[in-house]
A tleap script that builds the chain and sets N, CA, C and O, in Angstrom:
source leaprc.protein.ff14SB
mol = sequence {
  NMET SER ASP ALA ASP MET GLU ARG ASN VAL
  ARG ARG THR VAL GLY ILE ALA VAL LEU ARG
  ARG LEU ARG ARG MET VAL ASP ALA GLU VAL
  GLU ALA GLU ALA ARG LYS SER ALA LEU ALA
  ALA ARG LEU ALA TRP GLY PHE ALA LEU ALA
  ALA LEU ALA ALA VAL ALA TRP LEU ALA PHE
  CARG
}
set mol.1.N position { -38.637 7.121 -20.294 }
set mol.1.CA position { -37.630 6.596 -20.753 }
set mol.1.C position { -37.598 5.464 -21.545 }
set mol.1.O position { -38.329 4.478 -21.455 }
set mol.2.N position { -36.233 5.781 -22.735 }
set mol.2.CA position { -36.066 4.676 -23.337 }
set mol.2.C position { -35.084 3.560 -23.115 }
set mol.2.O position { -34.031 3.793 -22.522 }
set mol.3.N position { -35.438 2.100 -23.659 }
set mol.3.CA position { -34.677 1.195 -23.346 }
set mol.3.C position { -33.081 1.684 -23.877 }
set mol.3.O position { -32.277 0.862 -23.437 }
set mol.4.N position { -32.657 2.345 -24.369 }
set mol.4.CA position { -31.370 2.860 -24.762 }
set mol.4.C position { -31.003 3.551 -23.532 }
set mol.4.O position { -29.960 3.264 -22.946 }
set mol.5.N position { -32.080 4.756 -22.963 }
set mol.5.CA position { -31.439 5.698 -22.180 }
set mol.5.C position { -31.038 5.072 -20.793 }
set mol.5.O position { -30.148 5.522 -20.073 }
set mol.6.N position { -32.060 3.627 -20.431 }
set mol.6.CA position { -31.893 2.997 -19.414 }
set mol.6.C position { -30.610 2.333 -19.388 }
set mol.6.O position { -30.022 2.277 -18.308 }
set mol.7.N position { -29.876 1.613 -20.843 }
set mol.7.CA position { -29.188 0.646 -20.766 }
set mol.7.C position { -27.747 2.051 -20.620 }
set mol.7.O position { -26.715 1.732 -20.030 }
set mol.8.N position { -27.841 3.040 -21.025 }
set mol.8.CA position { -26.660 3.836 -20.757 }
set mol.8.C position { -26.712 4.290 -19.291 }
set mol.8.O position { -25.621 4.185 -18.731 }
set mol.9.N position { -27.722 4.773 -18.521 }
set mol.9.CA position { -27.924 4.871 -17.297 }
set mol.9.C position { -27.112 3.978 -16.341 }
set mol.9.O position { -26.293 4.388 -15.519 }
set mol.10.N position { -27.519 2.474 -16.608 }
set mol.10.CA position { -27.242 1.333 -16.254 }
set mol.10.C position { -25.600 1.250 -15.856 }
set mol.10.O position { -24.869 1.194 -14.867 }
set mol.11.N position { -25.532 1.287 -17.640 }
set mol.11.CA position { -23.797 1.398 -17.570 }
set mol.11.C position { -22.946 2.217 -16.920 }
set mol.11.O position { -21.906 1.975 -16.307 }
set mol.12.N position { -23.531 3.223 -17.136 }
set mol.12.CA position { -22.479 4.537 -16.266 }
set mol.12.C position { -22.433 4.123 -14.967 }
set mol.12.O position { -21.349 3.863 -14.445 }
set mol.13.N position { -23.706 4.003 -14.238 }
set mol.13.CA position { -23.882 3.648 -12.978 }
set mol.13.C position { -22.991 2.357 -12.731 }
set mol.13.O position { -22.223 2.617 -11.804 }
set mol.14.N position { -22.815 1.191 -13.156 }
set mol.14.CA position { -21.889 0.418 -13.033 }
set mol.14.C position { -20.323 0.472 -13.433 }
set mol.14.O position { -19.371 -0.245 -13.124 }
set mol.15.N position { -20.439 1.523 -14.182 }
set mol.15.CA position { -19.062 2.053 -14.349 }
set mol.15.C position { -18.434 2.606 -13.575 }
set mol.15.O position { -17.220 2.455 -13.436 }
set mol.16.N position { -19.404 3.627 -12.686 }
set mol.16.CA position { -19.033 4.732 -11.929 }
set mol.16.C position { -18.394 3.799 -10.476 }
set mol.16.O position { -17.533 4.344 -9.786 }
set mol.17.N position { -18.825 2.593 -10.162 }
set mol.17.CA position { -18.992 1.430 -9.193 }
set mol.17.C position { -17.775 1.213 -9.112 }
set mol.17.O position { -17.023 1.473 -8.173 }
set mol.18.N position { -17.411 0.438 -10.691 }
set mol.18.CA position { -16.568 -0.480 -10.713 }
set mol.18.C position { -14.915 0.474 -10.738 }
set mol.18.O position { -13.790 0.063 -10.451 }
set mol.19.N position { -15.296 1.625 -11.126 }
set mol.19.CA position { -13.866 2.624 -10.898 }
set mol.19.C position { -14.221 3.239 -9.268 }
set mol.19.O position { -13.137 3.749 -8.982 }
set mol.20.N position { -14.964 3.422 -8.292 }
set mol.20.CA position { -14.487 3.582 -7.184 }
set mol.20.C position { -14.014 2.264 -6.340 }
set mol.20.O position { -13.417 2.311 -5.265 }
set mol.21.N position { -14.415 1.025 -7.069 }
set mol.21.CA position { -14.109 -0.370 -6.318 }
set mol.21.C position { -12.354 -0.289 -6.404 }
set mol.21.O position { -11.584 -0.287 -5.444 }
set mol.22.N position { -12.002 -0.222 -7.885 }
set mol.22.CA position { -10.735 -0.039 -8.169 }
set mol.22.C position { -9.890 1.029 -7.342 }
set mol.22.O position { -9.003 0.654 -6.576 }
set mol.23.N position { -10.164 2.227 -7.507 }
set mol.23.CA position { -9.994 3.149 -6.151 }
set mol.23.C position { -9.638 3.019 -4.876 }
set mol.23.O position { -8.650 3.507 -4.328 }
set mol.24.N position { -10.614 2.230 -4.341 }
set mol.24.CA position { -10.144 1.366 -3.287 }
set mol.24.C position { -9.066 0.523 -2.930 }
set mol.24.O position { -8.250 0.500 -2.009 }
set mol.25.N position { -9.424 -0.508 -4.433 }
set mol.25.CA position { -8.230 -1.562 -4.561 }
set mol.25.C position { -6.740 -0.865 -3.887 }
set mol.25.O position { -6.095 -1.157 -2.880 }
set mol.26.N position { -6.496 0.468 -5.246 }
set mol.26.CA position { -5.253 0.866 -5.544 }
set mol.26.C position { -4.888 1.489 -3.700 }
set mol.26.O position { -3.886 1.321 -3.006 }
set mol.27.N position { -6.315 2.290 -3.383 }
set mol.27.CA position { -5.539 2.941 -1.956 }
set mol.27.C position { -5.375 1.823 -0.932 }
set mol.27.O position { -4.716 2.077 0.077 }
set mol.28.N position { -5.905 0.616 -1.089 }
set mol.28.CA position { -5.347 -0.357 0.288 }
set mol.28.C position { -3.834 -0.746 -0.609 }
set mol.28.O position { -2.810 -0.566 0.050 }
set mol.29.N position { -3.673 -1.196 -1.872 }
set mol.29.CA position { -2.114 -1.784 -2.004 }
set mol.29.C position { -1.413 -0.282 -1.670 }
set mol.29.O position { -0.567 -0.618 -0.841 }
set mol.30.N position { -1.304 0.860 -1.798 }
set mol.30.CA position { -0.647 1.629 -1.476 }
set mol.30.C position { -0.311 1.920 -0.358 }
set mol.30.O position { 0.813 2.304 -0.035 }
set mol.31.N position { -1.570 1.716 0.601 }
set mol.31.CA position { -1.264 1.661 2.059 }
set mol.31.C position { -0.389 0.620 2.880 }
set mol.31.O position { 0.288 0.688 3.906 }
set mol.32.N position { -0.814 -0.693 1.674 }
set mol.32.CA position { 0.126 -1.602 2.489 }
set mol.32.C position { 1.815 -1.472 2.044 }
set mol.32.O position { 2.753 -1.780 2.780 }
set mol.33.N position { 1.896 -1.063 0.982 }
set mol.33.CA position { 3.183 -0.892 0.760 }
set mol.33.C position { 3.752 0.328 1.442 }
set mol.33.O position { 4.957 0.371 1.690 }
set mol.34.N position { 3.135 1.085 1.683 }
set mol.34.CA position { 3.777 2.035 3.114 }
set mol.34.C position { 4.185 1.525 4.110 }
set mol.34.O position { 5.287 1.893 4.516 }
set mol.35.N position { 3.629 0.760 4.664 }
set mol.35.CA position { 3.406 -0.065 5.751 }
set mol.35.C position { 4.678 -1.107 5.617 }
set mol.35.O position { 5.398 -1.096 6.616 }
set mol.36.N position { 5.052 -1.926 4.660 }
set mol.36.CA position { 6.082 -2.458 4.189 }
set mol.36.C position { 7.533 -1.970 4.378 }
set mol.36.O position { 8.551 -2.481 4.844 }
set mol.37.N position { 7.131 -0.433 3.674 }
set mol.37.CA position { 8.222 0.294 3.410 }
set mol.37.C position { 8.304 0.782 5.051 }
set mol.37.O position { 9.457 0.553 5.416 }
set mol.38.N position { 7.778 1.171 5.793 }
set mol.38.CA position { 8.187 1.374 7.167 }
set mol.38.C position { 8.534 0.538 7.978 }
set mol.38.O position { 8.812 0.905 9.119 }
set mol.39.N position { 8.624 -1.006 7.559 }
set mol.39.CA position { 8.793 -1.901 8.251 }
set mol.39.C position { 10.451 -2.065 7.884 }
set mol.39.O position { 11.341 -2.206 8.723 }
set mol.40.N position { 10.568 -2.027 6.891 }
set mol.40.CA position { 11.694 -2.111 6.196 }
set mol.40.C position { 12.677 -1.275 6.827 }
set mol.40.O position { 13.762 -1.631 7.286 }
set mol.41.N position { 12.144 -0.049 6.798 }
set mol.41.CA position { 12.959 0.630 7.186 }
set mol.41.C position { 13.284 0.671 9.137 }
set mol.41.O position { 14.226 1.339 9.563 }
set mol.42.N position { 12.632 0.106 9.820 }
set mol.42.CA position { 12.600 -0.253 11.178 }
set mol.42.C position { 13.526 -1.143 11.138 }
set mol.42.O position { 14.500 -0.858 11.835 }
set mol.43.N position { 13.583 -2.119 10.577 }
set mol.43.CA position { 14.489 -3.355 10.401 }
set mol.43.C position { 15.693 -3.181 10.013 }
set mol.43.O position { 16.586 -3.734 10.654 }
set mol.44.N position { 15.956 -2.520 9.078 }
set mol.44.CA position { 17.530 -1.491 8.462 }
set mol.44.C position { 18.066 -1.302 9.603 }
set mol.44.O position { 19.023 -1.992 9.952 }
set mol.45.N position { 17.323 0.083 10.731 }
set mol.45.CA position { 17.999 0.653 11.527 }
set mol.45.C position { 18.148 -0.570 12.589 }
set mol.45.O position { 19.279 -0.615 13.073 }
set mol.46.N position { 17.433 -1.372 12.965 }
set mol.46.CA position { 18.000 -2.440 13.902 }
set mol.46.C position { 18.828 -3.190 13.513 }
set mol.46.O position { 19.689 -3.378 14.373 }
set mol.47.N position { 18.996 -3.742 12.575 }
set mol.47.CA position { 20.176 -4.179 12.035 }
set mol.47.C position { 21.635 -3.420 12.500 }
set mol.47.O position { 22.523 -3.674 13.314 }
set mol.48.N position { 21.354 -2.304 11.473 }
set mol.48.CA position { 22.337 -1.436 11.553 }
set mol.48.C position { 22.705 -0.923 12.984 }
set mol.48.O position { 23.795 -0.389 13.190 }
set mol.49.N position { 21.870 -1.077 13.863 }
set mol.49.CA position { 21.925 -0.799 15.308 }
set mol.49.C position { 23.049 -2.084 16.213 }
set mol.49.O position { 24.075 -1.987 16.886 }
set mol.50.N position { 22.241 -3.133 15.800 }
set mol.50.CA position { 23.020 -4.312 15.980 }
set mol.50.C position { 24.703 -4.699 15.426 }
set mol.50.O position { 25.721 -5.071 16.010 }
set mol.51.N position { 24.450 -4.474 14.391 }
set mol.51.CA position { 25.964 -4.218 14.038 }
set mol.51.C position { 27.182 -3.395 14.509 }
set mol.51.O position { 28.382 -3.662 14.572 }
set mol.52.N position { 26.383 -2.193 14.847 }
set mol.52.CA position { 27.227 -1.281 15.452 }
set mol.52.C position { 27.359 -1.954 16.842 }
set mol.52.O position { 28.530 -2.273 17.046 }
set mol.53.N position { 26.646 -2.222 17.712 }
set mol.53.CA position { 26.811 -2.626 18.600 }
set mol.53.C position { 28.068 -3.965 18.821 }
set mol.53.O position { 28.948 -3.948 19.681 }
set mol.54.N position { 27.843 -5.057 17.796 }
set mol.54.CA position { 28.583 -6.005 17.556 }
set mol.54.C position { 30.614 -5.357 17.047 }
set mol.54.O position { 31.746 -5.837 17.010 }
set mol.55.N position { 30.182 -4.546 16.876 }
set mol.55.CA position { 31.503 -3.769 16.348 }
set mol.55.C position { 32.056 -3.211 17.612 }
set mol.55.O position { 33.246 -3.332 17.901 }
set mol.56.N position { 31.120 -2.552 18.425 }
set mol.56.CA position { 31.780 -1.783 19.880 }
set mol.56.C position { 32.185 -2.652 20.698 }
set mol.56.O position { 33.028 -2.422 21.565 }
set mol.57.N position { 31.434 -4.129 20.443 }
set mol.57.CA position { 31.557 -5.206 21.937 }
set mol.57.C position { 32.681 -5.723 21.348 }
set mol.57.O position { 33.223 -6.326 22.273 }
set mol.58.N position { 33.650 -5.908 19.954 }
set mol.58.CA position { 34.656 -6.589 19.493 }
set mol.58.C position { 35.527 -5.822 19.785 }
set mol.58.O position { 36.450 -6.395 20.364 }
set mol.59.N position { 35.727 -4.334 19.597 }
set mol.59.CA position { 36.307 -3.341 19.833 }
set mol.59.C position { 36.940 -3.161 20.814 }
set mol.59.O position { 38.141 -2.889 20.787 }
set mol.60.N position { 36.019 -3.320 22.228 }
set mol.60.CA position { 36.392 -2.655 23.142 }
set mol.60.C position { 36.506 -3.786 24.510 }
set mol.60.O position { 36.735 -3.520 25.690 }
set mol.61.N position { 36.265 -5.066 23.887 }
set mol.61.CA position { 36.232 -6.370 24.961 }
set mol.61.C position { 38.144 -6.839 24.966 }
set mol.61.O position { 38.548 -7.776 25.654 }
savepdb mol mol.pdb
quit
């Protein structure tokens, strides 16, 4: 195997490793965004229910 072939194989291997690492980083970021979105939805429902309870309390007191 010549030096050029060896270098090409090394570059290919390193490139594949970098792409896999980037994919893991993107997957982690997507998962974090999904968790933040779910938390925001839960908080929105909580605030909506609290506001509804406050309005009901004011209306029926």
